C-alpha positions in Angstrom: -12.0 -0.1 -2.1 -11.0 -3.7 -1.9 -7.4 -4.4 -2.8 -7.4 -8.1 -1.7 -9.7 -10.7 -3.1 -10.1 -12.8 0.0 -10.9 -12.4 3.7 -7.9 -11.6 6.0 -6.7 -14.6 8.0 -6.9 -14.4 11.8 -3.7 -13.4 13.6 -2.1 -16.3 15.5 1.5 -15.3 15.9 3.6 -12.2 15.8 3.9 -10.6 12.4 7.3 -9.6 11.1 6.3 -6.3 9.5 9.9 -5.4 8.6 10.4 -8.6 6.6 7.1 -8.1 4.8 7.8 -4.5 4.0 11.3 -5.5 2.8 9.8 -8.2 0.5 7.1 -5.9 -0.8 9.2 -2.8 -1.5 10.9 -4.1 -4.7 7.4 -4.8 -6.0 5.9 -1.5 -5.0 5.8 -0.1 -8.6 3.7 -3.1 -9.7 1.5 -2.9 -6.5 0.9 0.8 -7.2 -0.2 0.0 -10.8 -2.6 -2.6 -9.4 -3.9 -0.5 -6.4 -3.8 3.0 -8.1 -4.3 2.2 -11.8 -5.0 5.8 -12.8 -1.6 6.9 -11.5 1.7 7.4 -13.2 5.3 7.2 -12.3 7.2 10.6 -12.1 10.8 10.0 -11.1 10.6 7.8 -8.0 7.0 8.7 -7.1 3.7 7.2 -8.1 1.3 10.1 -8.5 -2.4 9.3 -8.4 -5.7 10.3 -7.1 -6.7 9.0 -3.6 -9.3 6.3 -4.2 -10.5 6.5 -0.6 -12.1 10.0 -1.1 -13.6 12.1 -3.8 -10.2 13.2 -5.2 -10.0 15.1 -8.5 -6.4 16.2 -8.4 -4.0 13.7 -9.7 -0.7 14.1 -7.9 -2.2 15.0 -4.5 -1.6 11.4 -3.5 2.0 10.2 -3.9 3.9 7.0 -3.1 7.7 6.9 -3.1 8.4 3.6 -4.8 12.0 3.6 -3.4 11.2 4.1 0.3 7.5 3.1 0.6 6.6 6.4 2.1 3.2 7.8 0.9 1.1 10.9 1.5 -2.1 12.5 0.6 -1.1 16.2 0.6 -4.7 17.4 0.6 -5.7 15.6 3.8 -2.5 15.0 5.6 -2.9 11.2 5.6 0.5 9.5 5.3 2.5 6.4 6.1 6.0 5.1 6.0 5.8 1.7 4.3 4.0 -0.7 2.0 2.0 -2.3 4.8 0.5 1.0 5.9 -0.3 1.9 2.3 -2.1 -1.4 1.8 -4.0 -0.9 5.0 -5.0 2.6 4.1 -6.1 1.8 0.6 -7.9 -1.4 1.7 -9.6 0.2 4.8 -8.2 -2.6 6.9 -5.9 -2.9 9.9 -2.1 -3.1 9.4 -1.8 -6.6 10.7 -4.4 -7.7 8.2 -2.7 -5.9 5.4 0.7 -7.5 6.3 -0.8 -11.0 6.3 -2.5 -10.4 2.9 0.7 -8.9 1.4 2.7 -11.9 2.6 0.2 -14.2 0.9 0.3 -12.2 -2.3 4.1 -12.2 -2.4 4.3 -15.9 -1.3 6.4 -15.3 1.8 6.2 -16.8 5.2 5.2 -14.6 8.1 
């Protein structure tokens, strides 16, 4: 699954993951709508199917839109922030996901 429409930029300096996650977290609901369009919001969790596998059980993949923590309860895959979610869904490394998120959100890294 491709969640970014352009090739990741090469890494040339340290990435401030905390700043990128902090900037992305208020937009996580919208990012989930974009990345997991078949999902729905239930309280503070986006419940969806996992697009990285043959998942037929909506709700087995959840993203907490307040904290950024996510999990696939069927496989045990999980992460603690928006960058790790983007990396997982995009099948890319976390530094690539961080750079692409920063571009998407218009923030300096």
